C-alpha positions in Angstrom: 29.3 -38.5 -37.5 30.5 -38.5 -33.9 28.7 -37.0 -31.0 29.8 -33.8 -29.3 28.5 -33.7 -25.8 28.6 -30.4 -24.0 29.9 -31.0 -20.5 27.7 -28.8 -18.4 30.7 -27.9 -16.1 28.6 -25.2 -14.6 27.2 -24.1 -11.0 23.6 -23.9 -11.7 20.5 -24.6 -14.1 20.7 -21.1 -15.1 24.3 -20.7 -16.3 23.6 -23.8 -18.2 20.6 -22.9 -20.0 22.3 -19.5 -20.6 25.3 -21.5 -22.3 23.0 -23.6 -24.4 21.1 -20.5 -25.2 24.9 -19.6 -27.3 25.1 -23.4 -28.6 22.1 -23.8 -30.9 23.5 -26.6 -32.7 24.3 -28.7 -29.9 22.4 -32.0 -29.6 23.8 -33.5 -26.2 24.9 -32.4 -22.7 26.5 -34.1 -20.1 25.3 -33.5 -16.6 27.8 -34.4 -14.0 27.8 -34.4 -10.0 28.3 -30.8 -9.3 25.3 -29.4 -11.0 23.3 -32.3 -10.3 23.7 -31.9 -7.0 22.3 -28.6 -6.7 19.7 -28.6 -9.5 18.3 -32.3 -9.4 16.1 -34.1 -11.9 14.2 -31.0 -12.4 17.3 -30.1 -14.8 17.2 -33.2 -16.6 13.5 -32.4 -17.9 14.5 -28.8 -18.9 16.9 -30.1 -20.8 15.0 -33.1 -22.3 12.3 -30.5 -22.8 14.7 -28.5 -25.3 15.1 -31.8 -27.2 18.8 -32.5 -25.9 19.9 -35.8 -25.3 21.4 -36.4 -21.7 24.4 -38.0 -20.9 24.2 -38.3 -17.0 27.3 -38.8 -15.8 27.5 -39.7 -12.1 29.9 -42.9 -12.1 27.7 -44.9 -9.8 30.1 -47.4 -8.0 27.9 -49.2 -5.5 26.2 -52.6 -4.7 23.8 -53.9 -7.6 20.8 -52.8 -5.7 21.9 -49.3 -5.2 23.2 -49.1 -8.8 20.1 -50.9 -10.3 17.7 -48.2 -8.4 19.9 -45.3 -9.9 19.3 -46.9 -13.5 16.1 -47.0 -13.4 15.8 -43.5 -11.9 17.5 -42.1 -14.7 15.5 -44.2 -17.2 12.2 -42.7 -15.8 13.9 -39.0 -16.1 14.7 -39.5 -19.7 18.1 -39.9 -19.7 19.6 -41.0 -23.0 22.5 -42.1 -21.7 24.2 -43.1 -17.9 27.8 -44.3 -16.6 28.4 -47.0 -14.1 32.2 -47.7 -13.1 33.2 -50.9 -14.5 35.3 -51.4 -11.5 32.1 -52.4 -9.7 32.3 -55.9 -11.6 30.5 -57.9 -13.7 27.5 -58.5 -11.3 26.8 -55.0 -10.8 27.5 -54.1 -14.7 25.0 -57.0 -15.5 22.2 -56.0 -13.1 22.4 -52.5 -14.5 22.4 -53.4 -17.8 19.4 -55.5 -17.1 17.2 -52.3 -15.5 18.7 -49.8 -18.1 15.5 -50.1 -20.7 15.9 -47.6 -23.4 18.7 -46.0 -21.3 22.4 -46.4 -22.9 24.6 -47.3 -19.9 28.4 -46.9 -20.5 31.6 -48.4 -18.4 33.7 -46.0 -16.9 37.2 -47.6 -17.5 39.8 -45.4 -16.0 39.6 -41.9 -15.0 41.7 -39.5 -18.0 43.0 -37.6 -14.5 44.9 -40.7 -13.7 48.7 -41.9 -15.2 50.3 -45.3 -14.9 51.9 -44.3 -11.6 48.6 -43.1 -10.0 46.3 -46.0 -11.3 49.2 -48.4 -10.0 48.8 -47.0 -6.9 44.9 -47.1 -6.2 44.9 -51.0 -7.3 48.2 -51.5 -5.8 50.4 -52.7 -8.5 53.4 -51.4 -10.0 53.2 -53.2 -13.3 50.3 -51.3 -14.4 50.0 -51.0 -18.7 47.4 -48.3 -18.8 45.9 -49.4 -22.0 45.6 -53.0 -21.5 43.7 -52.0 -17.8 41.3 -49.9 -19.9 40.8 -52.4 -22.6 40.3 -55.4 -19.9 37.9 -53.2 -18.3 36.0 -52.3 -21.4 35.5 -56.1 -22.4 34.2 -56.7 -18.8 31.5 -53.7 -19.5 30.6 -54.8 -22.8 30.6 -58.5 -22.1 28.2 -57.8 -19.3 25.6 -56.1 -21.7 26.4 -52.5 -21.6 26.4 -50.4 -24.7 29.5 -48.9 -24.4 32.4 -47.3 -22.5 34.4 -44.3 -21.5 38.0 -44.4 -22.0 40.5 -41.7 -22.6 41.4 -40.6 -25.9 44.9 -42.4 -25.5 43.1 -45.8 -25.8 40.6 -45.8 -28.1 42.2 -47.6 -30.7 43.1 -50.3 -28.6 39.4 -50.6 -27.1 38.0 -50.7 -30.3 40.1 -53.4 -31.4 38.9 -55.2 -28.3 35.6 -54.7 -28.1 34.9 -54.6 -31.9 32.8 -52.1 -33.9 29.3 -52.1 -32.7 29.6 -50.7 -28.9 29.8 -46.9 -28.3 33.3 -45.2 -27.0 32.5 -42.2 -25.2 35.8 -40.1 -24.8 36.6 -37.1 -22.5 39.6 -35.3 -22.5 39.1 -33.9 -25.7 41.4 -30.8 -26.5 42.2 -28.8 -29.5 45.8 -28.0 -30.4 46.5 -25.4 -28.1 44.2 -25.9 -25.5 45.3 -26.5 -21.8 45.0 -29.6 -20.1 44.5 -28.7 -16.8 43.9 -31.8 -14.9 43.5 -34.2 -17.8 46.6 -36.2 -18.1 45.6 -38.3 -21.1 44.0 -36.0 -24.0 44.2 -35.9 -27.4 42.5 -33.9 -30.7 39.0 -34.3 -31.7 40.6 -35.8 -35.3 42.9 -38.4 -33.3 40.0 -39.6 -31.2 37.5 -39.7 -33.8 40.4 -41.2 -36.2 41.0 -44.4 -33.9 37.0 -45.1 -33.3 35.4 -42.5 -30.9 31.5 -42.5 -31.1 30.7 -39.7 -28.6 33.1 -36.7 -27.6 32.7 -34.8 -24.2 34.2 -31.5 -24.3 33.8 -29.1 -21.1 35.9 -26.3 -20.3 37.3 -25.5 -23.8 33.8 -24.9 -24.7 32.5 -23.8 -21.3 35.1 -21.2 -20.4 35.6 -19.9 -23.8 35.0 -16.3 -24.9 32.9 -17.4 -27.8 31.5 -21.2 -26.8 29.7 -21.4 -30.1 32.7 -20.8 -32.1 34.8 -23.5 -30.2 31.9 -25.9 -30.6 31.6 -25.0 -34.3 35.7 -25.8 -34.8 35.3 -29.2 -33.0 32.5 -30.2 -35.0 34.4 -29.2 -38.4 37.3 -31.2 -37.2 35.1 -34.3 -36.9 33.7 -33.7 -40.0 37.0 -33.3 -41.7 38.2 -36.4 -40.1 35.4 -38.4 -41.4 35.3 -37.3 -44.7 39.4 -37.8 -44.7 
C-alpha cells in the first residue's frame, strides 16, 4: 500500500505535535524548510521517538561536499528519507547516494508549482515537454544511485515506465476531489496517483488546515486502499 506522508506545514514543533496527537494512524511525516529552520534537529528526535518515519524535505541543491555533509547529518538524526535536487547533476547525486547509509534519498525533478511555461523560463527553453523533463531527471536520479524520485501526480505514469518498478515515487500535490489547488499547478487525487504507480503520497494543507484532520487522513487512506483492492 502507498504510504501517506503528512506534511507538517506548521510554524512550531508544538503545533506539529498537537496535530499528530489528532492523527494516531499517521506513520510518516514530512519536515520541510519552514519548521526545520525554526525547530532544528530536536524536532526530528521528538518525531522519531514517537515511532514516526521522517521525510526530511530540504531539497538540497549545492556542491557535492556540502550535500554530502547534509546527507550524513540527516542519517545521524535517524531520518528515513531525504530529498536532493536532481538538477544538481550526476556528480552531486552519486556522492549523496554514497553517503546516505540507511537513509533513502529521493531526487526532486520539477516542483509542482511549475507549469510548462514557468519551467521553460527557468531553464531558458520554450520547447519544454514537462513529462519528458521530469522523466529525464528521474532517470538521472535513479541511475546515480538514489532510492527514488519526487514528481507531480501528472507525471507518475510516465516516470514509472522510465525508471521501472522498484524505485520509490514520492508525490506531492495530492488533492481530493473538490479540494482547492492553491499554489499547486499539477495535482491529482490519491486514487489517480496510486493507480499510476506512486509509492508515497505527500499531503499537507488538505489535512493540516482541516477542521477534522483525522477525518481527512482516513478519507485519503480509504481512497488509497480502495484503489489497491480494485
